[in-house]
N, C-alpha and C positions, 0 to 999 in steps of 0.2 A: 576561427574555423573557416574552412573553405571547401569547395566541391569542384572537381575538375571541369564540370559542365559550366559553372558560372563563376568560379573563382572566389575572391574575397567579398563577403557581404558587407558593404559599407553603410547601408541603410536597411533596417529591419532585422529579422531573425532568420538564421539558416534553415530552420525547419519549415518556415513559411516559403522560403525560396525553393526547397526541394519539392514541396507539394505543388507550388505554382509551375515548376518546370515539368513535373509529371503530367499536369493537365495540358500545358502548352504543347508538349511533344505529341499528344494525341490529336491535336487539331490539324486537319489537312491543309495543304497549301493550295490556294485557289489559283494562283498565278505565279509561276517561277520564271523570272527573267534573268536568272544568274548565269545561264550558260550562253556563250556566244557573244556577249557584249562586255565591254570593259568600262571601268569607272573613268571619269574625266579628271585629269590632273594637268598641271602646267609647271614648267621649270622656273618661270619668273612670276613675280607678283603682278596682279592685274587690277586696273581701275577702269572707270568709264572713260570713253573717248569724249563724250559731251554730256552736258546737263540735260535732264529731262524732268518735266513736271506732270504730275497726275492729280486729278481731282475726283472726289466722290462724296456721297453723303456720309456724315459722321457715323462711326460705329456706335458710340454711346449717346450721341445727340444727332439722330438721323435727319432732322429737319435743317441742319446746318451743312454747308459745303465745306469740306476739309481739303487742304492742299499739302502735298509733300513733293519736294524737289530732290532728286538724286543727283549728286554732283561728284566729279572726280576729285580726289584729294591726295596730297602728299603724305598725310598721316596714315600710319599703318593700322589696319582694322576698319571696322564699321562704326560710324559715329552718328549721334543725333544732335541736332541743334534746334532749339525752340526759337523760331524767328519772331514770335510774339512776345518774348521775354527779353527786355533790353539788357539786363545784367547777368543773364544765365550763360554759362559757358557750354561748349559742346561736350558731350560725355560719351564714353565708349560703350559699345555693345559688349557687355562683359558680365560674367557671373557675379562680379563684385558689385554691380549696380542693379541687381534684381531687387525690387522693392517687395513685390508680392506676386502670387500666381492666381489671385482672385478667389472668389468664393462661389457665389451664385453663377456668375459669368466667369468661367475659367479662362485666364489669359495671363501672359507674362507682362508685367509692368516694370519698366526701367526708370530709375530716378537717381540723380546725383546733385549734390550741392543744395540750393534752396528747395524748400518743400514743394514748390510749384514746378520745378524743373523735372518733369516726368513725361513719359509717353506710354500709353496703355496699348494693349493688344499688339505688341510689337512683333509677335511670332510670324505673322503673315508677311512682314517686310524682311526681317533679318534672316529668314530661311533662305532667301535668295543668295546670301553670302556663300552658303555651302552648295546649294543646288545648282547655281550658275558658275561657281568657282571664281567669284570676283572678290578679291582680297581687301580692297580699300575703297570705301564709299562714305561720303558725308550726306546725311539725310536732313534737309531743312524742312521742318514741319511747323505749320502755323497754329498748332494746338496740341494739347496732350491727347487728343482724341483723333485717331487716324481715320482715313477714308475707308469705306467698306464697298466691296464690289460684288456683283452677282455671279462672277466666275472665279471665286476663290481668290488666288493671287495671280491668275493668268494675265490680268490687265497690267500688273507690275512687271511680269516677265516680258511681255511684249514691249513695254515702255523701255526697259533696259536693253532689250535687243535693238530697239530703234536708236538708243543713245550710242550703241557700239562699245566695244571694249578695247583697251590698249594695254600693252605690257609696259612695266616700269623697270628700271635698271636695278632691281633688287631680287635676289633669289626667293622663290616661293618657300614658305615655311610649313612643314607638316608635323603634326604631333599625334602621338598615340598613347595608349596607357601602357605602363610598365608590366602590368599583369591583368588578367581578367578581373573585372569588378562588377558588382551588382547592387542595385537598390530594389527592395521588395516591400510591398505594402501588405498589411494584414488581410486585405481583401483579395489577395491572390494575383495582383499585378506586379510586374517587374520590368526593369530595364537592365540589360547587361552590355558592357563595353568590352570588346576583346582586342588584343593588340594586333597591329597590322603585321601579317605574317609574310607578305609578299615583298619582293625587292622593289617593285614600283608602288608608290603610295596609291592606295585605293580605299574606297569606302563602300561597304556593302550593308544593306538593311534586311532584316527579317522581321516583319511587323505584323502582329495579329491583334484583332479586337474581338470582343465577345459581349454583345449587348443583349439585354432582355427585351428587345424590341424587334421590329422587322429587320433591322440591320444585322442582327444575329452574329454568327461567326464569320470573320473574314481574315485571310492571311495572304500576304504577298511577300515576295523575296526578289531583290534586285540590286544591281550595282548602281551607285549614284552617278549619273551623268546628266548632261544638259537635256537630252531627249526624254529620259525617264522623269526628270524633275518637271519639265514643261508639261508633260502629260498629267502628272499628279497634281500640279499647281492649280488645276481647275476645280479640285475637290473643295466643296463648301464645308463650313463648320456644320456639325450635326447636333441635333437636340431631340429630346423626347417630346411627345405631344403633351405629357404632363407638365414638363418644365415650361413649354411654350404657353400653356394655359396659365401657369403660375405668373409668368411675366406679364400676361395680358390682364390679370385680375389682381391678386394680392400684391404682385410686384409693382403695381402702379403707385403704391405708397412711397416707393423709393425713387428718387429723382433720376438716377442713372438708368435704372431698369425701365422706368416709365418712358424714357426718350430713346430707348434702343432703336438702332437703325435696321434691325433684322426684319426681313420680309420673307414671303414664301418663295421669292426668287433667289435671295442670297444666302439662305440657310436650308439645310435638309432636315425635314421634320419626320420622325418615325414614330408610329404607334405600335401597339403590341403585335398587331397582325399585318400591318401594311404601312406604306408611306403616305403622308398627307400631300406630298408634291412629288414631282418626277425625279427619281434618282438618276445620277450620271455615272460615267465611267463603268460601263457594263462590260463584262467578260464572261463568255459562255452562258449568257442569259442571266447573270447575277451582277448586281451593282456592287462594286468594290470601292465606292466613293469614300466611305468612312475610313477604310484602311489606308487609302492613298492620302487622305487628309492627315491622318495621324502620322504617317511616315514622312511625307514631304514638307508639311507645314508645321508640324509639332516637333517631331524628333530632330529634324535638321535645324530648327530654330534653337533648340537646346544646345546642339553642337556648335552653333554660331556664337554661343556665349564663351567659348574658348577663345580668348581675345588675341593670343599670340600668333595664331595662324589657322590653318585648316586641319580638322581632325580626320584621321584615317584609321581604318581597322574595320571590325565587324560589330554591328549593333543589333541586338535582339530586344524587341519590345513586345510585351503581352499585357493587355488590359491596363496600361499605364496612362499617365497624364502629365500635365505641366509641373505639378508639385513634385512628383517623384523624379522627373527629368532634372529639374533645377537642383534639387537636393543632392542628387548623385554628382552633378558637375561640381558643386561646391565641395563635396567630400573628397573628390579627386584632387582638387586644389589643396584642401586642408591636409591631406595625407601625402602631398607631393608625388602623385602617381602619374604625372604626365612626363613624357620624354620626347625630345625632338629627333626626327629621323635625319 
């Protein structure tokens, strides 16, 4: 069964999708940037002009310094290479290589080959593939634990801007879905991908969040281009005060949580009635940081898992997360619902 608003439900139940859509449609848009600006596209594939290295405290082992080098490559797509593992081969950023999306700390973990050939919290890096429109990059990282920054992924955006971009003599490849598809959770969250209806390849996002904290309801709508992505890339991961307390108390029993590199500078902490630190990305007196993070660093990371090229079309997200995103991308592959423009 399907519905003209959200198409075929690939994950979850259609009645849950109908209820979720009814709730989402009532949520007002806080910032609509869809008029007057266009999405960024290129006729040829692009890679970096030069290599660039960035360093920062570890995400899961905050007392250690972690290093990742972004390099130009002739391989198509985005790739990770663990420089600390002698016999591990580079592996593609792909839905095929998703190991898990985490539990207590939600994140996308990629792994291929030997058990230790993995990289955690990849979303803040691979989102740059879509947001900056760079098709081919090799990321050499000295650990499975990536660096963490106080400005979301803006440090990485600035690094790649400094490295420069060059075109390669291969046509850019754009993919969309053959028909509207949706993944819905029993808790009322959903992600919908709609086919690209324009002659020119373009990607548009409509992203809404609804938290039972000071974050509350936030909704933004915009075409994906380098300017919008650069703005949203500063948005930090957000968490509730209750989860922060858990990590600082009971969570210390677990090694990874005990050593988390999160601080009050690099994460947004929200209580029931207010924020515990200063929120960013204000618009009309309201912080939209959580919605921007969800849109630019979560949703775009999921779309980056489409390994053959860049995804184009319309994406609607409401109260969703990494698990639902990744499952939908996998189901699209399983049902052969991608087509190249």
